[in-house]
VOSEFI-763352 format. One record per residue: chain; x, y, z of N, C-alpha, C in turn. Coordinates in nm, 4 decimals, padded with zeros to 6 digits. Example, Ala and Ser with C-alpha at 12.3 -4.5 7.8 and 13.67 -1.06 7.14 Angstrom:
# VOSEFI-763352
NODE   unit        nxx        nyy        nzz       caxx       cayy       cazz        cxx        cyy        czz
NODE      A    01.3190   -00.5690    00.7800    01.2300   -00.4500    00.7800    01.3200   -00.3300    00.7800
NODE      A    01.2850   -00.2250    00.7080    01.3670   -00.1060    00.7140    01.2900    00.0030    00.7870
//
This chain:
# VOSEFI-763352
NODE   unit        nxx        nyy        nzz       caxx       cayy       cazz        cxx        cyy        czz
NODE      A    00.0492    01.2910   -00.8591    00.0986    01.1757   -00.9322    00.2506    01.1667   -00.9239
NODE      A    00.3171    01.2811   -00.9274    00.4625    01.2797   -00.9150    00.5047    01.2318   -00.7769
NODE      A    00.4274    01.2647   -00.6746    00.4588    01.2209   -00.5385    00.4540    01.0690   -00.5272
NODE      A    00.3595    01.0049   -00.5957    00.3477    00.8592   -00.5919    00.4292    00.7911   -00.7004
NODE      A    00.5017    00.8682   -00.7819    00.5834    00.8093   -00.8864    00.5032    00.7534   -01.0022
NODE      A    00.3922    00.8176   -01.0367    00.3038    00.7699   -01.1436    00.3118    00.8673   -01.2598
NODE      A    00.3303    00.8145   -01.3785    00.3343    00.8982   -01.4978    00.1944    00.9129   -01.5562
NODE      A    00.1758    01.0145   -01.6377    00.0480    01.0367   -01.7051    00.0420    00.9496   -01.8293
NODE      A   -00.0399    00.8461   -01.8258   -00.0538    00.7559   -01.9391   -00.1987    00.7093   -01.9474
NODE      A   -00.2245    00.6197   -02.0416   -00.3614    00.5745   -02.0648   -00.4175    00.5000   -01.9450
NODE      A   -00.3356    00.4204   -01.8773   -00.3855    00.3425   -01.7644   -00.4114    00.4298   -01.6427
NODE      A   -00.3277    00.5285   -01.6165   -00.3442    00.6111   -01.4975   -00.4536    00.7159   -01.5130
NODE      A   -00.4754    00.7643   -01.6343   -00.5748    00.8694   -01.6568   -00.7016    00.8195   -01.7241
NODE      A   -00.7048    00.6936   -01.7649   -00.8186    00.6444   -01.8414   -00.9476    00.6374   -01.7620
NODE      A   -00.9415    00.6205   -01.6294   -01.0632    00.6037   -01.5491   -01.1148    00.7344   -01.4910
NODE      A   -01.0455    00.8444   -01.5129   -01.0912    00.9723   -01.4578   -01.2122    01.0203   -01.5370
NODE      A   -01.3207    01.0407   -01.4678   -01.4443    01.0877   -01.5293   -01.4611    01.2354   -01.4962
NODE      A   -01.4827    01.3170   -01.5997   -01.4980    01.4604   -01.5785   -01.6176    01.4901   -01.4886
NODE      A   -01.7236    01.4086   -01.4999   -01.8414    01.4310   -01.4167   -01.8133    01.4121   -01.2693
NODE      A   -01.7333    01.3106   -01.2351   -01.6996    01.2896   -01.0945   -01.6172    01.4046   -01.0380
NODE      A   -01.5312    01.4622   -01.1189   -01.4427    01.5670   -01.0702   -01.5203    01.6956   -01.0416
NODE      A   -01.6125    01.7331   -01.1291   -01.6830    01.8614   -01.1142   -01.8144    01.8461   -01.0388
NODE      A   -01.8512    01.7264   -00.9991   -01.9814    01.7064   -00.9346   -01.9921    01.7865   -00.8052
NODE      A   -01.8878    01.7861   -00.7232   -01.8929    01.8591   -00.5977   -01.9091    02.0084   -00.6175
NODE      A   -01.8366    02.0637   -00.7139   -01.8478    02.2076   -00.7401   -01.9872    02.2438   -00.7912
NODE      A   -02.0447    02.1582   -00.8760   -02.1793    02.1847   -00.9285   -02.2819    02.1810   -00.8162
NODE      A   -02.2708    02.0845   -00.7274   -02.3647    02.0750   -00.6151   -02.3523    02.1971   -00.5236
NODE      A   -02.2307    02.2406   -00.4996   -02.2102    02.3572   -00.4125   -02.2717    02.4825   -00.4737
NODE      A   -02.2486    02.5083   -00.6011   -02.3036    02.6281   -00.6661   -02.4562    02.6189   -00.6741
NODE      A   -02.5073    02.5023   -00.7090   -02.6520    02.4877   -00.7218   -02.7226    02.5111   -00.5891
NODE      A   -02.6680    02.4582   -00.4815   -02.7324    02.4774   -00.3516   -02.7201    02.6217   -00.3041
NODE      A   -02.6113    02.6884   -00.3386   -02.5975    02.8300   -00.3022   -02.7011    02.9152   -00.3752
NODE      A   -02.7186    02.8898   -00.5035   -02.8188    02.9638   -00.5803   -02.9588    02.9343   -00.5283
NODE      A   -02.9853    02.8071   -00.4980   -03.1169    02.7700   -00.4452   -03.1432    02.8376   -00.3118
NODE      A   -03.0414    02.8439   -00.2280   -03.0585    02.9080   -00.0973   -03.0870    03.0569   -00.1135
NODE      A   -03.0186    03.1220   -00.2038   -03.0432    03.2647   -00.2246   -03.1796    03.2890   -00.2872
NODE      A   -03.2272    03.1961   -00.3697   -03.3622    03.2098   -00.4245   -03.4680    03.1973   -00.3166
NODE      A   -03.4469    03.1073   -00.2226   -03.5471    03.0838   -00.1197   -03.5409    03.1855   -00.0064
NODE      A   -03.4218    03.2328    00.0279   -03.4065    03.3211    00.1444   -03.3307    03.4484    00.1074
NODE      A   -03.3395    03.4890   -00.0186   -03.2667    03.6086   -00.0598   -03.3130    03.7351    00.0077
NODE      A   -03.4418    03.7425    00.0426   -03.4942    03.8621    00.1080   -03.4695    03.8616    00.2572
NODE      A   -03.4355    03.7497    00.3140   -03.4176    03.7399    00.4587   -03.2707    03.7350    00.4999
NODE      A   -03.1839    03.6866    00.4137   -03.0442    03.6685    00.4479   -02.9544    03.7469    00.3535
NODE      A   -02.8367    03.7770    00.4017   -02.7342    03.8355    00.3172   -02.6775    03.7286    00.2244
NODE      A   -02.6306    03.7673    00.1059   -02.5754    03.6665    00.0134   -02.4641    03.5832    00.0736
NODE      A   -02.3740    03.6462    00.1493   -02.2646    03.5703    00.2099   -02.3167    03.4703    00.3114
NODE      A   -02.4199    03.5070    00.3867   -02.4793    03.4145    00.4836   -02.5458    03.2969    00.4129
NODE      A   -02.6150    03.3259    00.3029   -02.6803    03.2184    00.2271   -02.5778    03.1213    00.1695
NODE      A   -02.4676    03.1748    00.1173   -02.3635    03.0881    00.0587   -02.2984    03.0019    00.1663
NODE      A   -02.2697    03.0614    00.2819   -02.2077    02.9848    00.3901   -02.3009    02.8761    00.4417
NODE      A   -02.4292    02.9110    00.4585   -02.5260    02.8111    00.5050   -02.5445    02.6998    00.4025
NODE      A   -02.5498    02.7364    00.2741   -02.5637    02.6355    00.1691   -02.4439    02.5413    00.1658
NODE      A   -02.3251    02.5965    00.1881   -02.2063    02.5113    00.1908   -02.2085    02.4125    00.3060
NODE      A   -02.2554    02.4562    00.4222   -02.2644    02.3654    00.5366   -02.3698    02.2573    00.5153
NODE      A   -02.4753    02.2895    00.4415   -02.5805    02.1914    00.4171   -02.5334    02.0752    00.3308
NODE      A   -02.4483    02.1013    00.2343   -02.4079    01.9958    00.1395   -02.2683    01.9411    00.1680
NODE      A   -02.1983    01.9938    00.2684   -02.0615    01.9475    00.2937   -02.0585    01.8007    00.3330
NODE      A   -02.1445    01.7611    00.4246   -02.1445    01.6214    00.4679   -02.1890    01.5267    00.3575
NODE      A   -02.2999    01.5514    00.2869   -02.3348    01.4597    00.1759   -02.2265    01.4497    00.0697
NODE      A   -02.1604    01.5606    00.0385   -02.0529    01.5551   -00.0603   -01.9377    01.4699   -00.0120
NODE      A   -01.9012    01.4846    00.1159   -01.7910    01.4050    00.1705   -01.8249    01.2564    00.1694
NODE      A   -01.9483    01.2212    00.2059   -01.9883    01.0808    00.2044   -01.9921    01.0265    00.0616
NODE      A   -02.0389    01.1076   -00.0334   -02.0417    01.0622   -00.1722   -01.9029    01.0320   -00.2269
NODE      A   -01.8075    01.1209   -00.1990   -01.6702    01.0966   -00.2432   -01.6098    00.9767   -00.1715
NODE      A   -01.6411    00.9632   -00.0425   -01.5894    00.8490    00.0326   -01.6385    00.7164   -00.0216
NODE      A   -01.7639    00.7110   -00.0663   -01.8176    00.5864   -00.1228   -01.7463    00.5511   -00.2527
NODE      A   -01.7223    00.6511   -00.3374   -01.6521    00.6230   -00.4636   -01.5097    00.5764   -00.4371
NODE      A   -01.4424    00.6398   -00.3413   -01.3060    00.5989   -00.3081   -01.3044    00.4576   -00.2513
NODE      A   -01.4056    00.4218   -00.1720   -01.4118    00.2863   -00.1156   -01.4207    00.1804   -00.2242
NODE      A   -01.4796    00.2144   -00.3383   -01.4876    00.1187   -00.4490   -01.3488    00.0905   -00.5065
NODE      A   -01.2623    00.1911   -00.5082   -01.1287    00.1754   -00.5673   -01.0255    00.1231   -00.4682
NODE      A   -01.0558    00.1217   -00.3397   -00.9566    00.0781   -00.2419   -00.9090   -00.0656   -00.2627
NODE      A   -00.9960   -00.1631   -00.2935   -00.9428   -00.3000   -00.3146   -00.8395   -00.3092   -00.4258
NODE      A   -00.8472   -00.2194   -00.5250   -00.7496   -00.2251   -00.6344   -00.6099   -00.1921   -00.5837
NODE      A   -00.6000   -00.1132   -00.4781   -00.4686   -00.0771   -00.4254   -00.3941   -00.1958   -00.3668
NODE      A   -00.4653   -00.3031   -00.3339   -00.4029   -00.4197   -00.2711   -00.3848   -00.5354   -00.3674
NODE      A   -00.4064   -00.5128   -00.4964   -00.3811   -00.6179   -00.5943   -00.2317   -00.6428   -00.6079
NODE      A   -00.1960   -00.7661   -00.6375   -00.0570   -00.8048   -00.6534   -00.0325   -00.8515   -00.7956
NODE      A    00.0923   -00.8674   -00.8308    00.1281   -00.9208   -00.9610    00.1020   -00.8237   -01.0743
NODE      A    00.0746   -00.8791   -01.1912    00.0529   -00.7978   -01.3107   -00.0697   -00.7098   -01.2962
NODE      A   -00.1769   -00.7612   -01.2342   -00.2977   -00.6810   -01.2167   -00.2705   -00.5580   -01.1314
NODE      A   -00.1930   -00.5752   -01.0257   -00.1611   -00.4615   -00.9406   -00.0785   -00.3560   -01.0117
NODE      A    00.0199   -00.3996   -01.0902    00.1038   -00.3041   -01.1627    00.0242   -00.2297   -01.2694
NODE      A   -00.0787   -00.2929   -01.3247   -00.1564   -00.2290   -01.4299   -00.2612   -00.1320   -01.3740
NODE      A   -00.3323   -00.1718   -01.2684   -00.4490   -00.0967   -01.2244   -00.4258   -00.0142   -01.0982
NODE      A   -00.3164   -00.0362   -01.0247   -00.2928    00.0445   -00.9051   -00.2704    00.1915   -00.9386
NODE      A   -00.1965    00.2284   -01.0443   -00.1868    00.3712   -01.0797   -00.3214    00.4355   -01.1087
NODE      A   -00.4121    00.3610   -01.1720   -00.5449    00.4147   -01.1988   -00.6186    00.4453   -01.0692
NODE      A   -00.6158    00.3525   -00.9734   -00.6862    00.3736   -00.8471   -00.6273    00.4912   -00.7695
NODE      A   -00.4954    00.5017   -00.7672   -00.4326    00.6132   -00.6959   -00.4689    00.7459   -00.7606
NODE      A   -00.4687    00.7516   -00.8921   -00.5019    00.8755   -00.9618   -00.6463    00.9172   -00.9360
NODE      A   -00.7391    00.8225   -00.9442   -00.8801    00.8554   -00.9227   -00.9034    00.9008   -00.7789
NODE      A   -00.8465    00.8318   -00.6827   -00.8673    00.8683   -00.5413   -00.8107    01.0066   -00.5106
NODE      A   -00.6908    01.0342   -00.5571   -00.6326    01.1662   -00.5314   -00.7086    01.2765   -00.6044
NODE      A   -00.7568    01.2485   -00.7253   -00.8348    01.3489   -00.7979   -00.9668    01.3780   -00.7270
NODE      A   -01.0316    01.2754   -00.6741   -01.1567    01.2966   -00.6019   -01.1344    01.3744   -00.4731
NODE      A   -01.0291    01.3432   -00.4008   -01.0000    01.4182   -00.2785   -00.9679    01.5635   -00.3102
NODE      A   -00.8928    01.5860   -00.4178   -00.8634    01.7238   -00.4572   -00.9874    01.7998   -00.4993
NODE      A   -01.0786    01.7337   -00.5732   -01.2020    01.8002   -00.6144   -01.2915    01.8307   -00.4949
NODE      A   -01.2947    01.7415   -00.3955   -01.3733    01.7683   -00.2747   -01.3173    01.8871   -00.1978
NODE      A   -01.1850    01.8924   -00.1850   -01.1237    02.0068   -00.1168   -01.1510    02.1370   -00.1912
NODE      A   -01.1453    02.1321   -00.3237   -01.1749    02.2507   -00.4037   -01.3200    02.2946   -00.3867
NODE      A   -01.4133    02.1988   -00.3865   -01.5551    02.2327   -00.3753   -01.5898    02.2898   -00.2382
NODE      A   -01.5188    02.2468   -00.1344   -01.5498    02.2932    00.0007   -01.4813    02.4241    00.0363
NODE      A   -01.3802    02.4640   -00.0371   -01.3040    02.5839    00.0002   -01.3083    02.6920   -00.1074
NODE      A   -01.2643    02.6589   -00.2280   -01.2502    02.7599   -00.3324   -01.3857    02.7991   -00.3917
NODE      A   -01.4721    02.7036   -00.4156   -01.6004    02.7321   -00.4807   -01.6863    02.8277   -00.3976
NODE      A   -01.7013    02.8099   -00.2657   -01.7772    02.9099   -00.1899   -01.7176    03.0500   -00.1973
NODE      A   -01.5851    03.0591   -00.2008   -01.5219    03.1906   -00.2125   -01.5551    03.2545   -00.3471
NODE      A   -01.5471    03.1770   -00.4538   -01.5824    03.2301   -00.5854   -01.7297    03.2697   -00.5919
NODE      A   -01.8166    03.1909   -00.5285   -01.9590    03.2271   -00.5244   -01.9811    03.3581   -00.4500
NODE      A   -01.9030    03.3812   -00.3461   -01.9181    03.5073   -00.2725   -01.8787    03.6274   -00.3569
NODE      A   -01.7849    03.6094   -00.4502   -01.7492    03.7199   -00.5409   -01.8552    03.7392   -00.6494
NODE      A   -01.9045    03.6293   -00.7048   -02.0000    03.6393   -00.8151   -02.1363    03.6872   -00.7657
NODE      A   -02.1790    03.6379   -00.6498   -02.3127    03.6707   -00.5988   -02.3048    03.7620   -00.4760
NODE      A   -02.2079    03.8495   -00.4724   -02.1951    03.9362   -00.3554   -02.3129    04.0332   -00.3420
NODE      A   -02.3832    04.0625   -00.4520   -02.5012    04.1491   -00.4467   -02.6302    04.0696   -00.4636
NODE      A   -02.6209    03.9386   -00.4489   -02.7391    03.8551   -00.4627   -02.7677    03.8206   -00.6076
NODE      A   -02.8833    03.7608   -00.6301   -02.9244    03.7232   -00.7650   -02.9947    03.8405   -00.8312
NODE      A   -02.9530    03.8735   -00.9502   -03.0108    03.9868   -01.0201   -03.1133    03.9384   -01.1217
NODE      A   -03.2300    04.0041   -01.1188   -03.3332    03.9726   -01.2170   -03.3836    03.8314   -01.2096
NODE      A   -03.3688    03.7673   -01.0958   -03.4122    03.6292   -01.0789   -03.5093    03.6237   -00.9640
NODE      A   -03.6342    03.6014   -00.9944   -03.7356    03.5938   -00.8919   -03.7713    03.4484   -00.8652
NODE      A   -03.8295    03.4283   -00.7510   -03.8667    03.2934   -00.7108   -03.9737    03.2377   -00.8038
NODE      A   -03.9524    03.1200   -00.8539   -04.0498    03.0563   -00.9408   -04.0456    03.1032   -01.0841
NODE      A   -03.9401    03.1739   -01.1243   -03.9310    03.2250   -01.2616   -03.8464    03.1337   -01.3486
NODE      A   -03.8746    03.0043   -01.3481   -03.8012    02.9079   -01.4300   -03.8489    02.9146   -01.5749
NODE      A   -03.7695    02.8562   -01.6631   -03.8067    02.8491   -01.8035   -03.9265    02.7554   -01.8213
NODE      A   -04.0080    02.7784   -01.9279   -04.1266    02.6914   -01.9478   -04.0913    02.5441   -01.9610
NODE      A   -03.9830    02.5125   -02.0345   -03.9468    02.3718   -02.0515   -03.9022    02.3091   -01.9202
NODE      A   -03.8381    02.3908   -01.8346   -03.7979    02.3392   -01.7047   -03.9181    02.3153   -01.6149
NODE      A   -04.0176    02.4022   -01.6237   -04.1390    02.3835   -01.5454   -04.2127    02.2572   -01.5877
NODE      A   -04.2216    02.2335   -01.7185   -04.2874    02.1124   -01.7661   -04.2112    01.9874   -01.7223
NODE      A   -04.0793    01.9954   -01.7313   -03.9984    01.8819   -01.6885   -04.0143    01.8571   -01.5386
NODE      A   -04.0226    01.9644   -01.4607   -04.0415    01.9498   -01.3160   -04.1760    01.8880   -01.2843
NODE      A   -04.2812    01.9285   -01.3558   -04.4134    01.8710   -01.3333   -04.4149    01.7219   -01.3661
NODE      A   -04.3506    01.6841   -01.4755   -04.3441    01.5424   -01.5116   -04.2683    01.4628   -01.4060
NODE      A   -04.1591    01.5187   -01.3583   -04.0809    01.4487   -01.2563   -04.1592    01.4349   -01.1263
NODE      A   -04.2269    01.5410   -01.0857   -04.3059    01.5357   -00.9624   -04.4183    01.4337   -00.9741
NODE      A   -04.4823    01.4280   -01.0920   -04.5889    01.3296   -01.1113   -04.5344    01.1871   -01.1046
NODE      A   -04.4208    01.1635   -01.1713   -04.3611    01.0298   -01.1651   -04.3140    00.9930   -01.0268
NODE      A   -04.2554    01.0889   -00.9558   -04.2086    01.0625   -00.8198   -04.3253    01.0327   -00.7265
NODE      A   -04.4349    01.1042   -00.7436   -04.5528    01.0788   -00.6601   -04.6074    00.9381   -00.6841
NODE      A   -04.6098    00.8939   -00.8126   -04.6580    00.7583   -00.8425   -04.5681    00.6531   -00.7804
NODE      A   -04.4354    00.6750   -00.7865   -04.3413    00.5783   -00.7297   -04.3587    00.5694   -00.5786
NODE      A   -04.3778    00.6823   -00.5130   -04.3938    00.6815   -00.3678   -04.5243    00.6129   -00.3278
NODE      A   -04.6295    00.6301   -00.4069   -04.7564    00.5652   -00.3748   -04.7496    00.4141   -00.3938
NODE      A   -04.6639    00.3681   -00.4821   -04.6516    00.2241   -00.5097   -04.5128    00.1755   -00.4674
NODE      A   -04.4783    00.2003   -00.3439   -04.3444    00.1658   -00.2943   -04.3180    00.0156   -00.3001
NODE      A   -04.4152   -00.0639   -00.2585   -04.3943   -00.2092   -00.2532   -04.3678   -00.2661   -00.3921
NODE      A   -04.4440   -00.2214   -00.4912   -04.4256   -00.2729   -00.6269   -04.2895   -00.2328   -00.6831
NODE      A   -04.2481   -00.1092   -00.6564   -04.1188   -00.0625   -00.7085   -04.0037   -00.1388   -00.6454
NODE      A   -04.0088   -00.1569   -00.5133   -03.9010   -00.2292   -00.4456   -03.8975   -00.3752   -00.4905
NODE      A   -04.0137   -00.4375   -00.5068   -04.0179   -00.5764   -00.5529   -03.9590   -00.5897   -00.6927
NODE      A   -03.9910   -00.4950   -00.7805   -03.9358   -00.4996   -00.9161   -03.7840   -00.4832   -00.9146
NODE      A   -03.7326   -00.3952   -00.8305   -03.5884   -00.3763   -00.8226   -03.5182   -00.4997   -00.7666
NODE      A   -03.5815   -00.5670   -00.6699   -03.5227   -00.6893   -00.6151   -03.5166   -00.7976   -00.7220
NODE      A   -03.6233   -00.8101   -00.8019   -03.6240   -00.9093   -00.9099   -03.5141   -00.8792   -01.0119
NODE      A   -03.4986   -00.7522   -01.0480   -03.3944   -00.7139   -01.1441   -03.2560   -00.7438   -01.0884
NODE      A   -03.2334   -00.7161   -00.9594   -03.1033   -00.7418   -00.8990   -03.0721   -00.8911   -00.8961
NODE      A   -03.1718   -00.9729   -00.8602   -03.1498   -01.1173   -00.8569   -03.1211   -01.1703   -00.9976
NODE      A   -03.1954   -01.1206   -01.0959   -03.1707   -01.1635   -01.2337   -03.0311   -01.1224   -01.2801
NODE      A   -02.9856   -01.0048   -01.2395   -02.8506   -00.9600   -01.2778   -02.7447   -01.0487   -01.2157
NODE      A   -02.7617   -01.0831   -01.0882   -02.6640   -01.1708   -01.0222   -02.6667   -01.3115   -01.0817
NODE      A   -02.7868   -01.3597   -01.1157   -02.7963   -01.4943   -01.1733   -02.7330   -01.5011   -01.3119
NODE      A   -02.7312   -01.3895   -01.3847   -02.6731   -01.3905   -01.5187   -02.5222   -01.4094   -01.5172
NODE      A   -02.4584   -01.3885   -01.4020   -02.3134   -01.4082   -01.3945   -02.2756   -01.5536   -01.4205
NODE      A   -02.3660   -01.6455   -01.3881   -02.3354   -01.7875   -01.4110   -02.3291   -01.8218   -01.5586
NODE      A   -02.3854   -01.7397   -01.6441   -02.3887   -01.7686   -01.7876   -02.2812   -01.6904   -01.8651
NODE      A   -02.2380   -01.5768   -01.8126   -02.1395   -01.4974   -01.8850   -01.9986   -01.5214   -01.8353
NODE      A   -01.9813   -01.5809   -01.7162   -01.8481   -01.6066   -01.6646   -01.7844   -01.4814   -01.6066
NODE      A   -01.6869   -01.5013   -01.5222   -01.6162   -01.3899   -01.4589   -01.4664   -01.4172   -01.4633
NODE      A   -01.3907   -01.3177   -01.4973   -01.2456   -01.3256   -01.4948   -01.1904   -01.1844   -01.4887
NODE      A   -01.0782   -01.1687   -01.4198   -01.0216   -01.0356   -01.4014   -00.9481   -00.9889   -01.5255
NODE      A   -00.8695   -01.0760   -01.5861   -00.7946   -01.0420   -01.7062   -00.8469   -01.1266   -01.8215
NODE      A   -00.9384   -01.0755   -01.9036   -00.9948   -01.1562   -02.0124   -00.8919   -01.1823   -02.1212
NODE      A   -00.9106   -01.2942   -02.1909   -00.8238   -01.3256   -02.3043   -00.8700   -01.2476   -02.4263
NODE      A   -00.7762   -01.1926   -02.4985   -00.8054   -01.1089   -02.6146   -00.7625   -01.1790   -02.7416
NODE      A   -00.8502   -01.1819   -02.8402   -00.8194   -01.2385   -02.9714   -00.7972   -01.1225   -03.0674
NODE      A   -00.6717   -01.0854   -03.0859   -00.6375   -00.9721   -03.1708   -00.6092   -01.0133   -03.3143
NODE      A   -00.6215   -01.1417   -03.3458   -00.5947   -01.1874   -03.4805   -00.4475   -01.1995   -03.5149
NODE      A   -00.3609   -01.1914   -03.4156   -00.2170   -01.2020   -03.4400   -00.1646   -01.3333   -03.3824
NODE      A   -00.0505   -01.3778   -03.4325    00.0120   -01.5027   -03.3894    00.1471   -01.4696   -03.3268
NODE      A    00.1689   -01.5214   -03.2088    00.2954   -01.5025   -03.1386    00.3672   -01.6359   -03.1302
NODE      A    00.4858   -01.6404   -03.1864    00.5662   -01.7625   -03.1865    00.6770   -01.7467   -03.0837
NODE      A    00.6850   -01.8399   -02.9899    00.7884   -01.8390   -02.8874    00.8741   -01.9645   -02.9026
NODE      A    01.0051   -01.9470   -02.8921    01.0983   -02.0598   -02.8987    01.1719   -02.0700   -02.7665
NODE      A    01.1882   -02.1898   -02.7194    01.2582   -02.2146   -02.5941    01.3657   -02.3200   -02.6174
NODE      A    01.4855   -02.2940   -02.5694    01.5969   -02.3862   -02.5854    01.6361   -02.4415   -02.4493
NODE      A    01.6758   -02.5665   -02.4501    01.7250   -02.6258   -02.3271    01.8575   -02.5608   -02.2872
NODE      A    01.8853   -02.5530   -02.1598    02.0189   -02.5041   -02.1192    02.1285   -02.5913   -02.1788
NODE      A    02.2477   -02.5333   -02.1950    02.3569   -02.6020   -02.2643    02.3966   -02.7311   -02.1936
NODE      A    02.3982   -02.7286   -02.0592    02.4435   -02.8496   -01.9908    02.3402   -02.9616   -02.0030
NODE      A    02.2098   -02.9262   -02.0101    02.1088   -03.0293   -02.0310    02.1173   -03.0874   -02.1723
NODE      A    02.1428   -03.0005   -02.2713    02.1568   -03.0488   -02.4083    02.2772   -03.1422   -02.4216
NODE      A    02.3901   -03.1047   -02.3585    02.5083   -03.1888   -02.3650    02.4839   -03.3221   -02.2947
NODE      A    02.4149   -03.3191   -02.1825    02.3862   -03.4445   -02.1111    02.2955   -03.5343   -02.1928
NODE      A    02.1947   -03.4739   -02.2577    02.1066   -03.5524   -02.3429    02.1841   -03.6135   -02.4591
NODE      A    02.2789   -03.5385   -02.5159    02.3598   -03.5907   -02.6260    02.4439   -03.7093   -02.5805
NODE      A    02.5041   -03.6994   -02.4611    02.5867   -03.8097   -02.4111    02.5019   -03.9326   -02.3812
NODE      A    02.3809   -03.9099   -02.3260    02.2954   -04.0247   -02.2953    02.2523   -04.0974   -02.4213
NODE      A    02.2266   -04.0212   -02.5275    02.1868   -04.0838   -02.6521    02.3029   -04.1601   -02.7159
NODE      A    02.4253   -04.1044   -02.7046    02.5418   -04.1715   -02.7613    02.5734   -04.3004   -02.6878
NODE      A    02.5555   -04.2993   -02.5546    02.5892   -04.4170   -02.4737    02.4690   -04.5036   -02.4424
NODE      A    02.3561   -04.4739   -02.5023    02.2342   -04.5466   -02.4658    02.2289   -04.6879   -02.5170
NODE      A    02.2913   -04.7142   -02.6285    02.2898   -04.8492   -02.6842    02.1507   -04.8892   -02.7280
NODE      A    02.1105   -05.0054   -02.6825    01.9811   -05.0579   -02.7227    01.8656   -04.9850   -02.6566
NODE      A    01.8921   -04.9197   -02.5433    01.7842   -04.8505   -02.4709    01.7477   -04.7177   -02.5340
NODE      A    01.8339   -04.6620   -02.6185    01.8057   -04.5309   -02.6774    01.6998   -04.5447   -02.7854
NODE      A    01.6122   -04.4473   -02.8007    01.5085   -04.4542   -02.9051    01.5705   -04.4486   -03.0438
NODE      A    01.5183   -04.5329   -03.1359    01.5688   -04.5395   -03.2719    01.4666   -04.4805   -03.3679
NODE      A    01.5153   -04.4243   -03.4745    01.4314   -04.3677   -03.5787    01.4460   -04.4518   -03.7036
NODE      A    01.3353   -04.4835   -03.7678    01.3396   -04.5620   -03.8900    01.3694   -04.4721   -04.0085
NODE      A    01.4502   -04.5176   -04.0992    01.4825   -04.4398   -04.2166    01.5934   -04.3404   -04.1890
NODE      A    01.6021   -04.2414   -04.2769    01.7049   -04.1393   -04.2639    01.6524   -04.0238   -04.1814
NODE      A    01.7388   -03.9609   -04.1095    01.7018   -03.8427   -04.0301    01.8203   -03.7484   -04.0289
NODE      A    01.7947   -03.6277   -03.9964    01.9001   -03.5266   -03.9845    01.9338   -03.5071   -03.8374
NODE      A    02.0622   -03.5119   -03.8097    02.1097   -03.4963   -03.6728    02.1570   -03.3533   -03.6538
NODE      A    02.1151   -03.2942   -03.5439    02.1498   -03.1555   -03.5144    02.2326   -03.1512   -03.3869
NODE      A    02.3408   -03.0798   -03.3938    02.4264   -03.0582   -03.2772    02.4448   -02.9077   -03.2600
NODE      A    02.4647   -02.8673   -03.1371    02.4740   -02.7245   -03.1103    02.5988   -02.6619   -03.1716
NODE      A    02.7059   -02.7378   -03.1810    02.8326   -02.6815   -03.2272    02.8684   -02.7236   -03.3691
NODE      A    02.7869   -02.8081   -03.4341    02.8196   -02.8542   -03.5684    02.6977   -02.8372   -03.6587
NODE      A    02.7181   -02.8242   -03.7879    02.6042   -02.8106   -03.8796    02.5257   -02.9397   -03.8876
NODE      A    02.3997   -02.9330   -03.9354    02.3183   -03.0555   -03.9471    02.3838   -03.1551   -04.0418
NODE      A    02.3709   -03.2845   -04.0106    02.4291   -03.3907   -04.0931    02.3275   -03.5033   -04.1060
NODE      A    02.3426   -03.5820   -04.2106    02.2500   -03.6896   -04.2403    02.2912   -03.8147   -04.1651
NODE      A    02.1950   -03.8739   -04.0930    02.2229   -03.9959   -04.0173    02.1418   -04.1083   -04.0786
NODE      A    02.2051   -04.2218   -04.1051    02.1391   -04.3379   -04.1660    02.1211   -04.4448   -04.0607
NODE      A    01.9953   -04.4636   -04.0203    01.9664   -04.5743   -03.9313    02.0279   -04.5603   -03.7941
NODE      A    02.0753   -04.4412   -03.7560    02.1341   -04.4241   -03.6253    02.0311   -04.3793   -03.5247
NODE      A    02.0835   -04.3361   -03.4119    01.9979   -04.2862   -03.3060    01.9593   -04.1419   -03.3362
NODE      A    01.8426   -04.1002   -03.2881    01.8021   -03.9606   -03.3030    01.8763   -03.8724   -03.2050
NODE      A    01.9312   -03.7643   -03.2550    02.0051   -03.6726   -03.1675    01.9214   -03.5479   -03.1464
//
């Protein structure tokens, strides 16, 4: 952030999600443990960790690349929107790249220290009862979805079309108007030379100058207000 001249504030750090940052490290550790569970008797722990890292390196890189691609258009915004949201996009992109580099380099090294003797007291298929029940439910649901592929895809297409059609009713705008319940009063004054010119035109206008009925107060920039009877409005 210091390299890009961005300070740590609500706009620059507000979009950073802790889940996105640690997702790569979690995937790397989980796949290493899974690999050692499946091939712990056939491979050395270091070999299992290295192979597990190679298996998930490409999917992790593509996943981070997709998230970064979502933020890239924000980098090209101009005006007030660009000044507000460009620091956020730069912070998120650099944080994701840093987390990917950490997951591909440091995490496998730490796994090699922690699991240098393999998994202790962990046998294949020795999951907790609640995890086994959850896995059975997931497998049953996944099997039903795969058997009814056409119905699932059709339902998702209908939901997507309905979501896109709803945009016509809710409206779209980049910077929404906010009603904070406060009133802002702004005053604007004409430049001095325009005010003086207007004063001269009114003085020399004669019959063409607009007249005010009754009494009115005349205001001049250099004199206090005075009462005018039946004269021209100043």
